[in-house]
C-alpha positions in Angstrom: -19.0 7.1 24.2 -15.7 8.8 25.0 -13.8 10.3 22.2 -10.7 8.4 21.3 -7.7 10.7 21.2 -5.0 8.6 22.7 -3.8 5.0 22.1 -4.0 4.3 25.9 -7.8 4.5 25.5 -7.7 1.5 23.2 -7.2 -2.2 24.0 -4.1 -3.1 21.9 -5.2 -6.8 22.1 -8.8 -6.0 21.0 -10.4 -6.4 17.6 -11.6 -3.2 15.8 -13.4 -2.5 12.6 -13.0 0.3 10.0 -16.1 1.9 11.6 -14.1 2.2 14.9 -11.0 3.4 13.1 -12.9 6.3 11.5 -13.9 7.7 14.9 -10.4 7.8 16.3 -8.6 11.1 16.5 -5.1 10.0 17.3 -1.8 11.8 16.9 -0.1 8.5 16.0 -0.7 7.0 12.6 -2.0 3.4 12.8 -3.2 0.7 10.5 -5.7 -2.1 11.2 -4.6 -5.6 10.1 -7.2 -8.2 10.6 -8.8 -6.1 13.3 -5.6 -5.6 15.3 -4.0 -2.1 15.8 -0.6 -1.8 14.2 1.5 1.3 14.8 3.1 2.8 11.8 6.9 3.2 11.8 8.3 6.6 12.8 8.6 9.3 10.1 10.5 7.8 7.1 14.2 8.7 6.6 15.6 10.8 3.8 16.4 7.8 1.6 12.8 6.5 1.9 11.4 10.0 1.2 13.7 10.5 -1.8 12.5 7.2 -3.4 8.8 8.1 -2.8 9.4 11.5 -4.4 11.4 10.2 -7.4 9.2 7.2 -8.1 6.0 9.1 -7.4 7.1 11.8 -9.8 7.6 9.3 -12.6 4.3 7.7 -11.9 2.5 11.1 -11.7 3.8 12.1 -15.1 2.6 8.8 -16.6 -0.9 8.7 -15.0 -1.6 12.4 -15.5 -4.9 12.7 -17.4 -5.3 8.9 -17.6 -8.2 6.9 -16.1 -6.0 5.2 -13.4 -5.1 7.4 -10.5 -2.0 7.5 -8.3 -2.2 8.0 -4.5 0.5 8.6 -1.8 0.4 7.7 1.9 -1.3 8.7 4.1 -4.2 7.3 2.1 -6.6 4.7 3.7 -7.1 1.5 1.8 -9.7 -0.8 3.3 -9.3 -4.4 2.3 -11.7 -7.3 2.3 -12.0 -10.6 0.4 -11.8 -9.6 -3.3 -14.7 -12.0 -4.1 -17.1 -10.0 -1.9 -19.0 -6.9 -2.9 -18.5 -3.6 -0.9 -19.0 -4.1 2.8 -20.2 -1.8 5.6 -17.4 -0.1 7.5 -18.3 -2.2 10.6 -17.6 -5.4 8.5 -14.1 -4.3 7.4 -11.2 -5.2 9.7 -8.1 -4.2 7.6 -7.2 -0.6 6.8 -3.7 0.1 5.5 -1.7 2.9 4.1 0.5 1.8 1.2 3.4 4.1 0.2 2.1 4.3 -3.3 -0.9 2.8 -5.0 -2.7 3.0 -8.3 -6.4 2.6 -8.6 -8.2 2.1 -12.0 -11.8 1.6 -10.8 -13.3 4.9 -9.8 -16.1 3.1 -7.9 -13.6 2.0 -5.3 -12.8 5.6 -4.3 -14.6 7.0 -1.3 -14.2 10.2 0.6 -11.9 8.5 3.0 -9.7 6.6 0.5 -10.1 3.3 -1.4 -12.6 0.5 -0.6 -11.2 -2.7 -2.0 -7.9 -3.7 -3.6 -5.9 -1.2 -5.6 -4.6 -2.5 -8.9 -0.9 -1.8 -8.1 0.7 -1.3 -4.7 4.3 -0.2 -4.0 5.9 -0.5 -0.6 9.3 0.9 0.2 11.0 -1.1 2.9 12.9 0.2 5.9 14.4 -1.6 8.9 11.2 -0.7 10.8 8.7 -2.1 8.3 10.4 -4.9 6.4 8.6 -7.7 8.2 5.2 -6.0 7.8 5.6 -5.2 4.1 7.4 -8.3 3.0 5.3 -10.8 4.9 2.1 -9.5 6.5 1.1 -7.1 3.8 2.3 -9.5 1.1 -0.3 -12.0 2.3 -3.0 -9.3 2.6 -2.4 -8.0 -0.9 -2.4 -11.5 -2.3 -5.6 -12.6 -0.5 -7.4 -9.4 -1.4 -6.6 -9.4 -5.1 -4.0 -6.6 -5.6 -2.9 -7.6 -9.1 0.7 -6.2 -8.9 2.8 -5.6 -5.8 6.3 -4.1 -5.8 8.7 -4.3 -2.9 11.4 -1.6 -3.1 14.7 -2.2 -1.2 16.4 1.2 -0.7 19.8 0.0 0.5 20.1 -2.8 -2.0 18.7 -0.5 -4.7 16.5 -3.2 -6.0 12.8 -3.9 -6.8 11.0 -7.2 -6.5 7.8 -7.4 -8.7 5.0 -9.8 -7.8 2.0 -10.5 -10.0 -1.0 -12.6 -9.2 -1.2 -15.9 -11.2 -3.9 -16.6 -13.8 -6.2 -17.8 -11.1 -5.8 -14.6 -9.2 -4.8 -16.5 -6.0 -1.1 -16.5 -5.6 1.7 -14.1 -6.2 4.5 -15.1 -8.6 7.8 -13.3 -8.8 7.5 -11.7 -12.2 10.7 -9.6 -12.2 13.7 -8.4 -10.2 15.2 -5.0 -11.1 18.4 -3.5 -9.7 20.2 -0.2 -9.5 20.4 1.5 -12.9 18.1 -0.9 -14.8 14.6 -0.2 -16.2 11.7 -1.5 -14.2 8.5 -2.2 -16.2 5.1 -2.7 -14.5 3.2 -5.8 -15.6 -0.1 -3.8 -15.8 1.4 -0.8 -17.7 4.1 -2.3 -20.0 4.5 1.0 -21.9 5.8 2.6 -18.7 9.6 2.2 -18.2 11.0 3.4 -14.9 14.7 4.3 -14.7 15.9 3.0 -11.4 19.0 5.2 -11.5 16.6 8.2 -11.2 14.5 6.5 -8.5 17.4 5.7 -6.3 19.2 9.1 -6.9 19.5 11.2 -3.8 
């Protein structure tokens, strides 16, 4: 089988598994969403990168030497129905790269990334990815049991915090934080994040 090094070698309308994805050696960064290839947005702008650096720094300090671990993109997260046990790579059809994610179960970590739902995912929106993160990934994270999901809006300087309901089936808007307020994760209530620092450039 020919080595896949260019997108032109792939059928953009085809359906691929994580096993396929692992064999590709592409220059472009892609995600798989329900088996379909999705191109990642171009390199993030300065505002996006500043927020990742500022927010990631606060989270790194909090999680340092704690059981839960913080990871930054690029970092593969393979998703499947949260009610199923681990699947073979050929049975997984969604692989995404969240901007930031926190994983508390060490059994989910593999050499490639995370197999199964992280506990907390943070996506920073940009004009190029707002539909994917606010709608497509929202549904994926909800279906796959990501307990807490934050959407960060750089230009509005706000954070929308979603948490799975008691049945673990649907997201509910748990909090909205803006500009210079303190954002508090549902899963880690002793962590207070100063948004003035997060949105500082």
